[in-house]
N, C-alpha and C positions, 0 to 999 in steps of 0.2 A: 450567722456570725462567725470568727473564724476560732478555733479552738486554739488553749496559750502554745506557746513553742513547746511548753514542756509536758505535753499531752500527748497520749498512744498517737490521736487521731493527727496531732501533727509529723511526727515522726513514720507514720507507718505515710500519708503521702506523700514527704519528701520523700521518701527510699522508692516510694509506687515511679513516682513522675521519675525518677535518678534513673529506673532499671526499666520499666516500659522503655525510654529513649533509648539507651544503652541498648535494646535488642531493637530499634527500628519499626515498634509498635507504633501504631494510631491508636487514639481510645478506642474508635471502630474495631483496629484490627484487634486491641485486645479481649476486647469484651466478646467479640465473635471466636474467640480462646478458648474464653476461661467461662462462656457462658454465662457472663455477668452483664448487666444491662451496662449499657453507656454512661448514662448518665450517673449511675451510683458510684463508678471508675471516677467522672469529673470531679462526685462531689467527695471522694476521698481526698483525690489528689488535692483538691482545693481546701482540707482540713475544715470542709464543712459535714463530716458525716464518722461515727464510730464504725470501726471496721468490725464484723464479728468473725468467730474463729472461720466458720464454713468457708467465708468470702478469702479471705486472705491463704487460705489454702488452695483454693481455688486459684489465685490469681498468682502465689507462687509455683505454679503447678505449670503455669501457663504461660509462665516467664524463666520457666526451667529453671529456677534457682531453688536454694534449699529455705524451708519458712524463716529462718532466721535474720535473712537478707531482708528481709520485708520490715520486722518486727522490732530484730535487734536485742537490747535486755529491757525494754517497756514490756510490762504487765498489761496481757489480751483477758477482758476479761467480756462471759456471754453466760445468762441465765445460768449463775450458780457455779459455773468453774472459772477459774483464774490460773493461767498459763503464763509462766513467763521465764524464758531463754537466761539459763546461770556460763554458759561457757560451750564453747564448737573448738572442735578439734580435726587436725588432717587426723587419718587413721594410717597406718605402715604401710598397706595393702592399697592407696590410696583414695579410698572414699571415704568422705566426712561424715563427722561422729557431733550431734546436738542433742544436749541435755537441757532439761526443762523440769520445773519445779508445777507441777499440778495440784491446785485447791481445788476440791470439790463439796461444796456444799452439801448438808443430807438433805437427804431423800432429790438428790440429782441426776440425772443420765444425760449423756452426751452421747452422739453419733455422729463417728464420722468417717468422712468415706474414705473410698481407697485410695493412696497416693502414690507419688510413680514407682514403676515398677521395680521387683529388689529391695525397696525400702524394707529395712526391720526394724521391729521396735522392743526394747525391754523394760519391763516397767517394773520398781524397786518399792516396795510402800514404805512408806515414813511415819503414817500416822491412820487411828482406823482402817476398815476393812473396805477392799472396793472390786467389784468386778471391772475385768478388764478383758478385751480380746475380738475376734471374731466370734457374735453370737452364739450361744448365750453368755460368751467368757469366762474366763477362771479367776478364781478368787484370791484376793494376795492381801496380807497383812503386813505390820511392820517388822522391815528387816528381808522379807520372803522376794522372791522374783517371778516375774511371767515374759515368756518372749514369744512371741508372734508377728506372722506376717503384716507387713503394713500396709502392705499393697493389694488388702482385700478392705472390705468394708468393717468395720469392730464401735467398740464400745466401752464407755467407763462411767459405771454405774457405781450406787453405793446410799445407803440408809442412813447412815450414824453419821457420815462425813467423812473423807479422809485425804491426806495429801502423800504426793504421790512423786518420785523421778522417772523422768520420764528420757529414753535415752534411745533417739532416733539413729540409727546407721545406713547413710545415703550409702550404696553400691559403685564401687567407681568407673571410672568411665572405662568402655570395653576399648584397648587400642586393637587395630587391623597386626596381624603377624605376618611377616615375610622377608623375602632374600632383600638387595640393595638391587636397586632396578625393578622388581616385580609390582605387578599390580599394587600388592595391597601394599607396598611399603610405597609407594605412589598417593593410593589415598588418605595414608598416614601423614605423609608429607603434607597433603592439601588442607586437612585438619590442621596440621600443628601450623602453618600459616594465617588460616582463619582466623584460630583461637589467637595466634598472636594478635592481629590485628581488631581483633575484637567481635568478629563478626561468626557466622557460621557456614562451614560447609554445605551449603544447600545441594546437589546436586555433583556430588565426587567422581571424577571419571581417571580411569589412567591416565596420568602424563604422560603420554612416549618421550623420548630424549629430543631434545630439539624441535619440537612441535607443542605449541603454548597456543593456539589458535582456539579461541573460544571459551576461555579460564579469562576472567575480569572481576576486576576490584573497582565497585561503584561506593560512594560516598552519599550520607547524605545528613549534612549538618556537621555533627560529631560522630558520626557512626560509620560504621565500615560494613560494608557486605561482601561475600568474595563467591560468587556465581558462576556458573560451567552451563556450556550447551554442548549435546551430545555431538561427535564429528560426527559428519557427513561425507565418505568416501567418494568419490566421483572419478570417474573411467576417464581415464588419460586419451583422448579422441584427436581427430587431426582434421582439418582440412584445409581450403583455399581461402585466401585472401583476409578478411576481416573474421570470415568463422575460423579458421587458422591462427591467428592473433588473441582472438576471445579464447580459444578452448589454452593456450600458451598460458592466457592471464591469471587462468583457476589454479596455477601454481607457481606461480612466478614469486618472486624475492620481493620486498618492501622496495628496494629501488626501482627494481624492474616497472612496481605496481604505480610510485610516485610519477615515472615519467610519462604516463597516461592520464595525467589529471587534466591536462587541458587539448588531449584530444580533440580531432575533427569528428571519429566516429562515439554519438550519445551509445551506446554499446558499451564500444573498452572504457569508455569514463566511470562508466556507469559500475560496469566489473572491478574499477581499477579502485574505485573507492571502498564498494564493497568490500575487495578482498583486505583492504588496510583496514579497514571500520572492523573486522574478524582479528586482526592480528594486535587490537587497541591505539591504533593510530587515527583520529578524524579529523578527514580533511574538508575543504574547504566546502559545503557544500550547495552551494549559490551554482555551479556550471551543472548542476543536474536538475534544477527549477526551475519550471515552465511556465511560460505565460500562459494567462488565463484572459477569456475575452469577462467584460463586464455583464452578469447574470441581465434576465428581462425579469419586469416585472412579471410574475405569479408563471416562471419557468419551472418551478419545483414544485411537483407531483408529490404532495401531500402524503399518499399513502402508498409511494412506492421508495425504493432502495436511498435516494437523495434526503427524505425526509428525515433519516438518522444519519445520513454521513454528507457533509457537505462537499457537495461535486466542485466546486472550487478549488479549494483546500487541497480537497484530491489530488486534481489535476496540477497543481503546483509541485507537490510534496512526493506522489507516490514514486519516484525512483530513489528515493531514498531505503523502500524497502527490503530487507535483508533477502537474497533469492529472486528479487524477483528481474534481474539481467538472466541469471543460470537460467530459468522457464523457458526465455524465449532462446537464449543460445539454443539447448538443446531442443529445444522443439522447433526451429529451421535448421539442427542435425536431422533431427528423426523424419521431417518430409523431403529433405533434397534427397537422402538415402532410398527414399520411398519411389523415384520420382514424380513426386509433388509440388516443384520447386517454382514452375508457372503455370498453378491451375490458378480460375476461377472459384475463389470459396467464400461459405459461409461464414463471418466475424460474428462470432453467438454476443450479445449483452458488451460490445465493445468501451463503455465507459468513455471517458475523455480519447482513449487512443494511446496507450504508451506502447501496448505491447505490438500495437499496430507499424506504429513507426522503428522501434526498434526492428520489428522481424522485416519491415520492405529497407531497410538497410542491407539485413542481413541475405536474404532472397523479394531481389526489386522485381521481377519478373510477375512475381502472385499478384493475382487480384480479386483483393480484399470485396466482399459485400455486405456491408457491415449494418446489424440488425441491433436499433438501439429504442427502444420504446422512450426515454428520459428527453424533455425538451432540451434540459442542462446541459446534461451529459454529450449530446448532439451540438450544441454549439459549439460543448467544448472539443469536440473531436472534429469540426470544422475549422477547427482555430486548427487545431496539432495536425491535418489532414489534410488541405483545402483540396477538395475538389473528386473526396471518395465517396462512393458510391452511398446511401443509408436507406434503409427500410427502417421508417419510423413506426414499429410495432413490437409486440412484444410476440417472442422468440416461441413459444406453445402457441399461438393463434397462427402462425403464420399460415399460408393457402401452400399444400404438399404437389400441385402441380409440377414445379421445378424439382427437379433432384440437383445434386453435387456431388462430387468427386470424393470432397471434403469440407470439413466442417470443426473449427475451431473454436474454443472458448477457453478462456485465460482470463479466471479469477470471476466467471460470473455462475457455474454451476450451482454453487450453494446458493442463490437468490433465489432459486424457483424448484418447486419439487424434484428432486434425484431424479425419481423413474419418470416421471412427465420428459423432464428434460432429456433421458439417454431415451426413451419411447420415438418423441420426437426427432430426435435426430439420425435412430436407424431410418425412418420413413422417409426423411428429406434427404438419405446419400444413396449415389448410385448403390448398385451390387459391386461390391469388391471394394465401396469407396472409405475412406479414411475417418474416422473422429480424432480431433486431439484435444484434451484435458489437460489444461494445468491449471492447478487449482494448492489451495490449502484443506489440508486432512488433520482430521483430532489420531488421538490414538485410538482404539479400540474402547468402548464404552458399554457396559450393561444395562445400568442404572442411572438415572436422571443427578444426583449427587456424584458421579460418576465424570457425568460430561460436564456436569458443572467446574469441577476440579482441575478436565481436561483442556476446559477453553482457556479456564484462567491460565494454565503454566503453558499455552499454544503460544496467547496472544504475549504476555509476559515478556516469552522469548526472544517474540522480535526485537525488544526495545533493553533487554540486556547489556548489547553492547553501546550502547548509545550513553554518552557521560551526561544525564538527564539534571538540571540543577534542583534539589532539593525531593529527590523525588519520594520523600517516607514513605506514603501511602502504596504507590505504586510497588515497593521494594517488600512493604509489610502483605500486602496481597499474595506475589509472589511464595513469600512463606509460607505463607497460612494454606497454601494450595499444596505446595510443597509435603506436607506436614499431616497432609489428608484431612482435609478442612473443606467443607463446603458451608456452613452455616453463615452466614454475615457479609459474604464473599463480594457480595452486589454493591453494600453499603458501601464498604472498602474501596471498590472498582470507583465507585461517585464519588467518592475523596478523593483520589487518583486525579481522575480526569478534571476535578476542578483545579487542581495543582497545577497541573498542566495548561486547560486554556487561563489562566492566569499570566502565563508566558509570552512573548512575543518574538522565539526563532524559530528558524527552521525544523530541528530537533523536537523542540518541543511541538511544534505542529504536526508534522509527522506520528508523534506520542499521543497526541490529543485524538488522531484517527483512529491510530490500534485500539485506544481505549471504546471508542465509539464505536468500534464493533465488536470489543466482545461483551459492550451492555449489550447490543442489539443481539448476540447472542446470546447473553445469558435468560433476551423475554423469548427469544427461537421467531423475532421477527425482522425481515428481510436478510436476517443472518441463519443460515440452517446446514451449519456446516455436520459434516455425517466422517463417519473412518474411512482412510482408504482403503480398507481394507470389507469395507460394505458396501462404498462406491462399485470396487471391482465385479462383486458379488451379484449387483442390480445390472450393471451390465451384460455379466454374461448368461443373467437369466431372461433380457429383454433380447439374447439374437448376440450381442458381437463377440469376437475373437480378440484375447489380446494379445498384440504385436510387440511391443516396449512399456517398463513402466520405470522411472528412476526417483529418488528420493533426492529431491536436487538440497535441500535445505530442512535441517533437523534442530524441530524444537521441544519435543519431548519424544522420551522410550531413545531404546538405539536398534529395535528392529527396523527391515528395509518397510516395515508397513505403517510404523508408529509415525507420531504427529510429525508436520510440517509443511514444506510447496511439495507435492509431488507431480509429475508429467506421465499421462497413460497417452496410449498410443493403440485405438479399436481398428478392426477393420470389420464392413458387413460381408460374410460370406458371400459369393457370388453363385 
């Protein structure tokens, strides 16, 4: 039964729902952040449960709002304690002060957890005597005052009963300082814009003059979010023909990019579409969508990669992936510079073959031998590149009697044991041969929880440029990971995936594949991404020498070895 509209449960439920939605949090997201059961939050919002003080404090802290935003002037009672807001004012320094009356029944004891950092409590006695503050507490009598840090666990206790005035002094927001045009001022501007639209500056970065790429305002219902991606400084390389045009597109204006949206070159169309996307302009994705053959009955390997990620949908929308075309462009440049542009080479885990089609457009004299164990992927590959030679085998089980001058792996190395992949590649290469690996890597991690957060930040970064419809759970997922949370992220990711699967447009379809990859990565099943620096360490330990490394698209972190799409060119010593 619902509580009456004049009850504390009604007011708290109404306020809780309003504040949660304003922050862009789902029930699952708020539950994970506050450490409160999702069912309890649902009951509170529905007016079906009476809140406790401890629960209200946890929810207020998770929502990053003052306690009074939840309870307003309604009295809250719990185990011999009644608390009621009297006044809320803004202090001269920018902080907020809240004044509460607290009535303690005889022989009552309330343990309060630590509030947000910097909060200070001041207690004045009105009636009776009580002990207040960090244990064992200090005694306060009528007219006396005790001040203590509210960001430590503390108590309120009395034997005879007492009434208190409790002043909560919230610290002011710490704004950066700096000169106009400096990094700190730019970060301040980013914060001010985000606060002005009701969102949060989740990943602030320096907004260089006339360089807005990577900053996105995203909406979900009536909520607004401001996100930014780390910048990826790319070298200004040159080349002949399509290769030269492609490198020029990486630094082209919006007007120049628009002129390539209908280019006969698939690579140039993909680069132009991505360039516009990263500047906030979403062009028609139709020129990048691939036709796929009808799947054969029983063509899916239930134990393989396609058991988690649909091959047909992947084949159709993969060219929408930010950074995808870049990796092929730089791969072609590296192979051409190494004199390997005409070689017969082994292509590992080709999948439907998007990267081979783009690569052969740049280096048509290459002679790929595809290694692909999946029947569904081989059918899609034959549809995309008819006549290509395919070995229907697992790369790790290949016979090593034939060796190659070049092995290329695009997006496949993390689908198998990293050490086994590198060791097998080393043994299949000629002395002096080259291994080219383009793949996604996470920022460095030391614990399982850190890997989970980095995985979420990595995958969701690829989706930030997409103006998806009502992705409340998706942005809540990214927000939680940015705030250092790891508990409960899988549940929020599942909720985000279900919302995307309910849509039927190419952008949502691509986003659903990215979320499926994220969930597979959380389960560490068929998606076993590691960090770029750890991958390099393993390659060197196998015996490879590093010739070139590029971070082509940044998802998390600002360093050259942080999360994103990377390209490695290794050489087996002669």
